[in-house]
C-alpha positions in Angstrom: 1.7 -14.3 8.5 1.9 -10.9 7.0 3.4 -10.6 3.5 6.5 -8.5 3.4 6.0 -5.3 1.5 8.9 -3.4 -0.1 9.9 -0.1 1.6 9.1 1.8 -1.6 5.4 1.2 -1.2 3.5 4.1 0.2 0.7 3.5 2.6 -2.3 5.8 2.6 -3.3 7.1 6.0 -6.2 5.4 7.8 -8.0 8.8 7.8 -8.2 8.7 4.0 -8.6 5.0 3.6 -11.8 4.9 5.7 -13.1 8.4 4.7 -16.5 8.8 3.3 -17.1 9.7 -0.3 -18.3 13.2 0.8 -14.9 13.7 2.6 -12.9 12.6 -0.5 -15.0 14.8 -2.8 -14.4 17.8 -0.4 -10.7 17.2 -0.4 -10.5 16.8 -4.2 -12.7 19.9 -4.6 -10.5 21.9 -2.2 -7.4 20.9 -4.1 -8.9 21.9 -7.4 -10.0 25.2 -6.0 -6.4 25.8 -4.8 -5.2 25.0 -8.3 -7.8 27.4 -9.7 -6.4 30.1 -7.4 -2.9 29.4 -8.6 -4.1 29.6 -12.2 -5.8 32.9 -11.8 -2.7 34.3 -10.1 -0.6 33.1 -13.0 -3.0 34.6 -15.5 -2.9 38.0 -13.7 0.9 37.8 -13.6 0.9 37.0 -17.4 -1.3 40.0 -18.2 1.0 42.4 -16.3 4.2 41.2 -18.0 6.8 43.8 -19.0 7.7 42.2 -22.4 4.5 42.0 -24.4 6.0 39.5 -26.9 6.8 36.9 -24.2 3.3 35.4 -23.9 4.0 31.9 -22.8 2.1 28.7 -23.8 0.0 27.8 -20.8 -3.8 28.6 -21.2 -4.2 29.8 -17.6 -7.7 31.1 -18.1 -9.0 27.8 -19.3 -7.2 26.0 -16.5 -8.8 28.3 -14.0 -12.3 27.7 -15.4 -12.0 23.9 -15.6 -10.5 23.6 -12.1 -13.0 26.1 -10.6 -16.0 24.3 -12.2 -15.0 20.8 -11.2 -13.8 21.9 -7.8 -17.1 23.7 -7.0 -19.1 20.8 -8.3 -17.2 18.4 -6.0 -17.6 20.8 -3.0 -21.3 20.9 -3.7 -21.5 17.1 -3.9 -19.6 16.9 -0.6 -21.9 19.3 1.1 -25.0 17.5 -0.2 -23.6 14.1 0.7 -22.3 15.0 4.1 
């Protein structure tokens, strides 16, 4: 008999549950590269601001470099492992 699971529990899709490590590395790497793209867009937007005194507090350049480095590393591992 199957145990009853509450409706609030989220089930991961079978495609992700049975995915290889290379596939998961590729997905995480792609997500981090997407985040790096958003960070570089936000950094360019920040440098072109009209009010020079309204700098903001988010270090977009550092976020870009960290996400790009980790994302490219994961993509490289996914290619090597696949």
